N, C-alpha and C positions, 0 to 999 in steps of 0.2 A: 903277735901274729906277723909273719913276714908279708912284704908287699905282694909277693907272688901268690901266697896263700889267700890273701884278701882279694886279689884280682880273680883268682879261680872261683871264688864264691860270689863275685859281683854279678848282679843281674844284668843280662845283656841289654843294650840300648836298641836303637833302630837297626833292623836287620834286613828288611825287604822294603824297597821303595820303587815307585815308578810314576810317571805322569804322561798324559797324552792330551792332544788337542785336535779334534776332528772337525774340519771346516767343510760345510756343505759346498761352498764355492772356494776353490783354492786361492789363497792369498787375499781373500776378502772375508774370512771368517770373523765374526764379531766377538767370539770368545778369545781371550788372550792365552798365551802359553801359561800353564799353571806355575805357581811358586812351589818349589820342592827343595828343601834344605834339611840336612840332618847332621847330628853329631852324637857323641857318646851319651850325653845327658840332655840333648835338645832335639826338637824336630819342628819343622815349619812347612805347612802345606796350605795352598790357597788357590781358589779359582775366581775368575772374573768374567761375567757374561754381559757384553755390551748389548744394550736394549735396542734392538733394531727398529721396533715399532715406534717407540718414543724418540729414538735418536736416529731417525732415518735421513736426516739432512746430510747431504754430501758436500764435502769440502775439498778444495784443491790443495794438495800437499806436494812436497818434493817427491814423494813416492807415487804420485798420481791421485786420482779421486779416491777419497776414503769417507765412509760414513762416520757420523758422530759417535755411533755405538762402537765401531772399530777402534777409533782413537781413544775413547774414554776407557775401555777395558785395559788397554796397554799403558796409558798414563797412570791409572790407579794402581795397576800391578807394580810398576817400577817404583812408585812412591812408597807403597806399603812395604815392599820387600826391603828397600833401603832403610826405612825407619825401623823395622823390626829386627833386622840384622844388627843394628846398633843397640837396640833396647833389650834383646833377648840374650841372657847370659846365665850360665849354670849356677853362679854364685849368688844371684839375687833374684827373688821372686819378681815376676813381671806385674807391675801395677795395672790391672786390667782396665778399670774404668778410666784411669788417666791416659792409658795407652789408646783407648778407643777415641777419647776426645782429641788427643794429639794427631791420630790418624785422620780424623775428620778434617781438622784444620789444614793439615798438610795436603791432603788430596783435593780439598775444595780450592785451595790457593793454586795448585798446579793446574787444575782443570780450567779455572777462570783465566789464568795467564795464557794457557794454550788457546782458549776461545778468543781472547783478544788478539793473539798473533794471527789467527785464521782470518780475522777481519771480515767475517761473514755478514752479509746484509741482514737487517732485522726482518724477520718474517712477519707478514701482515696477518697470518693465520694464528689465532689465539685458541689454545686448548689446554686443559689441565693434563692431557695425556702427552703433550709434546714437551720435550726437555732438551737442553743443550748438553751434549756429551754425557749421556746417562749410562750407568753400568751397575750391575750387582756385584757383591763380594761375599765369599764364604771362606773363612780361614780358621785353621786350628794351629795354635802355638803350643808345643809340648815342652814341659820342664820336669825333670826328675825331682821328686820331693826331697829325697835324701841321697847323698852320694852312694852309688852302687846299690841302691835299693830298688824294689819293684813297684813302688808307688809313684805315680806321675800326676801332674796337673795339666789339663788341656784348657787353654784359654780360647774360647770360641768367640770369634769376631765376625759379624756379618751385617749386610744390608741387602734387602731384596729376597728373592726366592731360590737362590742357589743354596745348597745345603752342606752341613758338616755332619758326619756320622762317626760313631765309634762302634767297631765290630769286636765282639767277645765270643766266648764259647756259647753263650746263651742267645746270641742273635746280633742283628744290625740295629743300632739305636740312633735315631735322629736326635742331635743335640742342639741344633739351631731351630729357630721358629720362623716360618715363612712370613714375610711382611706383605700381607694381602689385605685389600679393602674389605673383602668378605672372608673373615677368618674361618677356618675349618681344619679338620685333620687331614692327614696325607692322602687318604682315600677320597675324601670330598674334593680335595684340590685337583685330583685327576679327573673328576667328573664334571667340574665346572671351571671355566676360564676366568678367574678373578683378576682384577687390576692390581698391580703392585702398588702398595701404599707408601713404601719408603725405599728409595734407591739413591745411590751416589749420583750427583750431577753438578753442573757448573752454575745453574740458574735457579734451582729450587732448594728449599730447606731439606735437610736429611740428617739422620743420625746413624752412628755405627753402634750396633748392639754388642753387648758383651755378656758372656756367661763363663763361669769357672767350674769345670767338671773334673772331679777326682776320678782316676781310673788306675787299675792295677794290671801290670803286665802278666801274661801276654795279651795284646790287643792290637788292633790296627785302626788308624785314623784314615778316613776317606772323605775327601771334599769333591763335590760334583756340581756342575751346572745342570739346569733342568733338562737339557737335551739328553742327559744320561738316564734319568729316571722318569721323565714326564711322558714318555710314549709307551711305557709298559703297562700291562693290565692292572697292576696293583703294586703297593709297596712290597708285598711278599714276593712278587715276581722279580723285583729289583734285587732283593736279598738273594733269591735263588740264583740269579745270573751271576752275581758277585761270587758266591760260594761255589757254584758249579764250575766256573772257569778256574777258580783257585784249585779245586780238587783235581782237575785234569792237567795242571801245569807242571812242567819239569823245571822251569826257571821263572824268575820274576818277569822276564820278557815274554815268556809264553802266556803268563797270566794277563799281562797288559794287552797282548795281541788278541787273545781270545775275547777279552772284554770289549775291545774296539770292534771286533767283528760282530759280536752280539748286538751292540748298541747301534752300529751303522746300519744293521739290517732293519731296524724299526724306527729310528729317530727321524724326525722331520726338521731338525734344528742342528746348529753347531753343538758340539759336546766336548767338555773338558773335564778331566779328573786327575786328582793327585792322591796317592796312597802311601802311607808309611806304616809298616808293621814294627812293633816294639816287643822285645822279649822272646821272640820265636823266629827261627828261620823258616823257610818255605815248607819244609817237611813237617816241622812241629806245628805250623799254622794250619796245615791240612788236617793233621790229627785233631787239633783243637776244635775245628769247625765241622768235622765229619758228621757227628751225631746231629748237629743243628741242621745241616743240609738235608739229612734224611727226614728230620721232623718237618722242615719247611715244605719239602716236596710231597711227603705223604699226607700231611695234615692240611695243607693250604693249596699249593699251586696245582698239583695233579688233580684233586677233586674239582677245583675251580675250572681248570681247563676242560675236564671231562664234561662238566655241566654246560660250559659254553659251547662245546662241540655239539651237545644234544640240542641246545637252543638253535645253533646254526642249521643243524639237520632238520629240525622242526620248521624253521623259517623257510628253508628250501622246499620242504614237502608242502607247506602251506602255499608258497608261490606257485608250485606246480599244480596244486589242486585248484587254486584260483584261476589259473590259465585254462585248465580242463573245463572248469565250470563256465568260463566266458565263451570258450569254443563250443561247448555243448549248447549253451543258451542261444548262440548265434545260429547254429545248425538247425535247432528245433524251431526257432522263429521263422527261418526261411521256409521250412516245410509247412508251417502253420499259416504263414502270411498270405499265400496264394488264395486260400479259401476265405481267410478273414477279410481280405480287401477286395474280394471278387466283385462286389456290388459298387465299389468305388472306381472301377476302371472305366476307360472310354467305352461308350455303347451300352453301359449297364442300365441307363435310364430308358423308360418306355417313351415312344414317340408322342409328341403333343398332337391332339386332334385339332383340325381346322375349325374355327368358330362358324356357326351357322349364319347364313346371310339374313339380314333383317332382325337379328336377335337384339331385343331390347330388354333391359332389366326392368321388371315390374315389381312394384312394392305393394303388398297386400295390406289394405287399410280397411278393416271391417267397419260397417256403419254403426253408429251409436244407437242404442234403443231409444224410442220416443214414448213418453208417457201419454196415455189416452184418457185419463180421468183426472178429476181434481184431487189435490193432495190436501191433507189436513195438517194442522200444527202438531197433532199428536202422533202423526205417522212416524214410525221408527226410522224410516229411511226417507226423509223429506227430499223431494226432488227425484225420487226413484219410482219404480213401478210397484203398485200395491199387489201383494201376492194373491189377494182374494179376487182381484179384477181379472176379467178375461183378457187374455192377450190375443191380438189378431192372429 
């Protein structure tokens, strides 16, 4: 077989890719710019979310005041990208567990060195929730299993609650596991705000998780910080937004811009995302996911939204009914109150009569009866009057 014939039959590699970083406060967003690299047999996408609550300490830098979260996400990003660009190669499988351990050591050393440079005073406030230079990480490293083949391996590396997804014809699949103190599924995590149990930082122990996921092209890899998915109604709504914006896009830039608009409209946080599609151009990707988009909307998001609308309508009707009841009660009480309280008002009491002059209180004390005859010991009522005796 000639090289040209072999090339014609080769499965395409990465074909569509984009990344974005939406900062709530310009130039102070705590998510770093994503990692996005691709080649014929490789792909690399990653996001880093500086943890503003735990890393809210502000440091003076050459670029002005910056929070520890802002600095941490960017330091970790640069270290991880540099390390993986040297380790990821088409001719040798990436040793996942060893890579996770190496990334841990490299990122920890970089954060500790930067913390020492900042020369920040030691805080007197002690809390398990406070950390120096904390950030999450969610990254997918793609390698083709065989040259020109359609089978790939995705090395999933993460710490914290940013996520890695794989999108295929049958849906969007989460392939990282949220590091939370109160573990739960993706729906439960939307309904309660659990503390992150494992995150990269300069002053606390952490680990970088690793999973190796086999996947067959066509598919797309999506990495996102929680600002992308954490403010939507459900995981189904997140998938619907991803697929619906894909379906209406003419270019990959259209897809990216539509996603940014949808996320910006609902998120209350910074939001970063990186996407790499493998084995299908934009048109083929739209055809691949069209049936799934219909399924998600018909079976999940539309019925859920309809029922939620009914709940909102019922809540509004109940609120209006409660207001009517309160107003009606107040009106009827005012009508009833005049009569009800008529005898409590001024002048309702009868005038007091003046006391008679010389009036003295007399106490009636009737005289005791006096016995007139002798009593006997056998008398039934000694000391009393004999019933047979005459009484004067």
